[in-house]
N, C-alpha and C positions, 0 to 999 in steps of 0.2 A: 910199753903200751899194751902188749899182749897180756901181761900179768894184771894190768889195771882192768881190762875188759873181762878177764876171767873172774876177778873179784866182784866186778859189777854183776855178772851173770849169777854168781853165787848169792849175792845179796838180793837180787830180784827173786830168786827161788825162795829164799827165806821170807821175803815179803808175802808171798802167796801161801806160805805155810803158817804164818803168824796170825793168831786169832785177832790180835789188836788191829791188824791191817783191815780185816773185813769189817770190824766194828767201826773203824775210822771211815771207810768207804760208805758204809751204810748210813752213818750219821751225816756225812757230807752230802750225799745225794738226797736224803730225806729232808734235811734242813733247806738245801738249795731248792728242792721242789716246793717246799712250803712257802719260802720267800717269793718264788716265781708266781705261784698261784695267788698269793696274797696281793702282790703288786700288779701283775699283768691282767689276771682275770677280772680284777675290779676296775682297773683304769683303761685297759686295752691300749696302753701307750706302747709305741714301738721304740722307745728309748731304752737301750741296753745298759746304760751307765748305772742306774740304781740297782739293777740285778747284779752287775759286776761288783759294786760296792758291798752289797750284802754278802755275796759269795766270798769275797776276799776276807771279810771279817771272820768267817768260819775257820779260816786258816789258823787263827790263834788257838783253836781248840783241837784241830785235826792234825796239824803238823807235829806238835809235840808227841802225839800218839804214834805217828809214822816214823819219827826219828829217834825216839828215846832208846831203842834197842840197838841201834847201829853199832856203837862201840861198847856201850855199857854191858851188853850181853856177853861180849867177848871177855870183858874184865870179870864179870860175875862167874862165868864158867871156867875161867883160867885158860881159855884157848888163846888169849892175847899173847902169851909167851910163845906158843907155837907160831902164831901169825907174825910176831915181831922178829922171830928168828928165821923166818922163811926167806927165800930169795927176793921176795917183793920188798921194796923200800917202804918206809912209813908214808911217803908222799903218794906212792902207788896205792897203798891201802886206803888212805883217806879219800883220794880222788875216785877210786873204784866205788867206795861206799857212797860218795856224793853223787856220782853218775847214776847209780841205782835209784837214789832218792829223787833225782831230777827226772828220771823216766816215769816214776810214779806220779810226780807232780804234773808232768805233761799229760798223763792219763786222766788226771782229775780235770785238767783244763779242757781236754778234748771231749770228755764226757759232758761238760757243761755247755758245749756247743748245741746240744739238743734244744736249749731254750730259745736262742735266736732262730733256730730252724722252725720251731713252732710259731714264733712271732712273724716269720716271713710269710706265713700263710695268710696273714691279715693285712699285709701291706709291704711296701718296699722299705728295707732298712738302709741306714746310712753306712755303707760298707767300710769307708776309712775309719769311722769312729768304732765300728764293730771290731775290726781286726786289730786296731791299735789298743782298744780297751782290753781285748783278750791277751795281747802282748804284754800290757802292763800287769795284768793278772798273773801271767806266767813268770814275769821277772820278779814280781813281789813274792810269789810263792817260792821261787828259786832262792831268793835271798833269805827267806825264813827257813828254808830247808838247811841252808848253810849254818844258820844260828842253831837249829836243832841238832845238827851233827856235832857242832862244838860243845853244846850242852851234854851230849851223850858221852863225850870224852872226860867229863868232870867227875863221874861217879860210876861205880859198879852196880848201883841200884837203879833200875829202870825208872821207878817212880820219882826218885830224886832228880834224875836226868830230865824227866818230863816236866817237873816243877821248875827246874832251872830254865829250861827252854821257854816255858810259858811266861815266866817272870821277865826274861830278857826281851821276849817279843812284845809284851805289854809295855815295857819301858820304851822300846823303839817306836811302838805305835803312838805312845803319849807325847812324843816329841812334837808332833803336829799341833796338839792342843796346848802344850807348854809354850810353843812359839806364838800361838794366837793370844795368849794372856800376858806376854811380855812386851817390853818397849819395842819401838820400831826397829832399832838397830839389832837388839837381841832376837827379835822375831825373824829378821832376815837371815841372821847367822844360824839360828836353830833350824830353820826351814831347809837349809842346805843339806842337813843330815836326816831329813824326814823321809822314811821309806814310803809313807802314804802320800806325802806332798808331791813326790816324784811321779806319781801316776796321773796327776791332774791333767797335764798337757796331753798325754796320749788319749785320755778319756774324752778330750775335746776334739780329737782328730788331728792333733798337732804332734808331729814326730820331732823330738829334740834329742840329738845324739848324746848330749851331756847326761840326760836321764838314763839312757842305756848304759853309759860308761859308769855312772854312779852305782848301778846295781851290780855290774860286773866287778867293779872295785870292791864293793861291799862283800860280795861272795868270796873273792880272793882273800880278803882280810880274814874272814872267819875260817876259811880252809887253812890258811897259814897258821892261825891260832890253834886249830885242831891238831895240825901236824906238830907244832911246838909242844903242846900239852901231852900228846901221846908219846913224843920223843922223851920228854922228862920222865914219864912213867916207866919207860923202858930201862932207864939207867938207875932206877930206885932199887 
């Protein structure tokens, strides 16, 4: 566990030295601010759900930028050989990198809290809906971070890793729409795997443990796939 946290700290330092991180942060908060001003300043509605929905959509473009270098940069520079022969296991390496990505994701969510803070000056917010909506946003972003980490293990080229991450995220995002256009039985089956559909209950103020377990399972699956893919690269 100590080695995992050491790797996590190293990755966090790299995040704050990488120009792409600052570009991603700038795009994220600029677009979030634009959506907030467009929606709230025109309607003066105290409903946070539309703001959360627009903000979550930005993840499709921001998270590939934040995750594409996690492993691909090691592969490109050849430092993966040193890393893979270090005392840290592959599981510790992947988990350490994911924890760093998770902290960055948490920073984005915390930064977005400024918008309900502004809204609270105009009236009383529905606090259960507010906090559960932000929980859904954090869980969705955490799941997409795991996808981005997996994509980063597929190539030594950061741009290729970013494109793979974006493509996988778009595919996962479209499950909700594919379910809506299919027959009833097919729709119900597809909706079980929808990363967007699982946020609906929380954004209505309803906490369902199965939704949380879905995201946790989803994250574990992609972390496992990342470990397996990196392990295969070690033996090549």
